[in-house]
C-alpha positions in Angstrom: -3.6 13.5 32.1 -4.8 12.6 28.6 -8.0 10.5 28.6 -7.5 7.3 26.7 -10.4 5.6 24.8 -13.3 7.9 25.5 -16.1 5.7 24.4 -17.8 8.2 22.0 -14.4 9.1 20.4 -13.6 5.4 19.9 -17.0 5.0 18.2 -16.2 7.9 15.9 -12.8 6.5 14.9 -14.2 3.0 14.5 -16.8 4.4 12.1 -14.2 6.2 9.9 -11.9 3.2 10.1 -14.7 1.0 8.8 -15.5 3.6 6.1 -11.9 3.5 5.0 -12.0 -0.3 4.8 -15.2 -0.2 2.7 -13.6 2.4 0.4 -10.4 0.3 0.1 -12.1 -3.0 -0.7 -14.4 -1.2 -3.1 -11.5 0.6 -4.8 -13.2 4.0 -4.1 -10.1 6.1 -4.9 -11.8 9.5 -4.4 -13.1 8.4 -1.0 -9.7 7.0 0.0 -8.0 10.2 -1.0 -10.5 12.3 0.9 -9.7 10.4 4.1 -6.0 11.5 4.1 -5.0 14.9 5.4 -4.4 17.2 2.4 -0.9 18.2 3.4 2.7 17.9 2.2 3.4 16.5 5.7 1.1 13.4 5.2 2.9 10.2 4.6 2.2 6.6 3.7 4.7 3.8 3.8 3.3 1.0 1.6 4.4 -2.5 0.8 6.6 -1.3 -2.1 6.3 2.5 -2.0 7.2 5.5 0.2 4.8 8.4 -0.3 5.5 11.8 1.2 2.5 14.1 0.8 -1.2 13.9 0.1 -0.4 14.6 -3.6 2.0 11.6 -3.8 -0.5 9.3 -2.1 -3.4 10.4 -4.4 -1.2 10.1 -7.5 -0.1 6.6 -6.5 -3.7 5.4 -6.0 -4.8 6.9 -9.4 -1.8 5.5 -11.3 -2.1 2.1 -9.7 -5.8 1.9 -10.4 -8.3 -0.6 -9.0 -6.8 -3.8 -7.6 -8.2 -6.8 -5.7 -8.3 -5.6 -2.1 -10.5 -8.4 -0.7 -9.3 -9.4 2.7 -10.3 -10.4 6.2 -9.2 -8.2 9.2 -8.1 -9.6 12.5 -6.6 -8.2 15.7 -7.9 -4.7 15.0 -7.0 -2.2 17.7 -8.3 1.4 17.9 -6.9 3.6 20.7 -7.8 7.2 21.2 -6.0 9.8 23.1 -8.2 12.7 24.2 -10.8 13.8 21.6 -8.6 14.5 18.6 -5.9 11.8 18.2 -6.2 8.1 17.5 -4.2 5.1 16.3 -5.8 2.3 14.3 -3.9 -0.9 13.8 -5.0 -4.2 12.2 -3.7 -7.3 10.6 -5.3 -8.5 7.4 -5.4 -11.7 5.4 -5.6 -11.0 1.7 -8.0 -13.2 -0.3 -6.3 -16.2 -1.9 -3.0 -15.6 -0.1 -1.2 -17.1 2.9 0.5 -13.8 3.7 -0.3 -11.6 6.7 -0.6 -7.9 6.1 -0.2 -5.2 8.8 -1.8 -1.8 8.6 -1.3 1.2 10.9 -3.0 4.6 10.7 -2.7 7.7 12.7 -5.9 9.7 12.7 -6.3 13.3 13.8 -9.5 15.3 14.1 -9.3 18.2 11.7 -11.8 21.0 11.1 -13.4 19.0 8.3 -13.4 15.7 10.2 -11.1 12.8 11.0 -8.2 12.4 8.6 -5.2 10.0 8.3 -2.0 11.9 8.8 0.3 8.9 8.6 -0.2 5.3 7.4 2.0 2.2 7.2 1.3 -1.1 5.3 3.5 -4.1 5.3 3.4 -7.8 4.7 4.8 -10.8 6.5 5.6 -14.1 4.8 3.8 -17.1 6.4 
């Protein structure tokens, strides 16, 4: 049986999730790109884009450039399965907006650390 939410693994994933959030709000594109698995199998479904590979994700961020990412998180859930697999889900409220965003990330422990292998971002109208 797979252990769920081993405390030290939850703490590790919480830390990398918070690092991702700081990089996102700070528009630290190199850090964001580093947090995704460098693979053609990595994907990110965004609000307006479908990105199929680390290269497409990195190119999207670079071409889009810095944007206002200020937001408040709520209902964040981090669930780990064993020591090498985790899901991070959160809702976010963008600054100066009445929309509700949703963000899901699948994290896997790789030889070089925790990496996002799949991500999804969507918005709900109020």
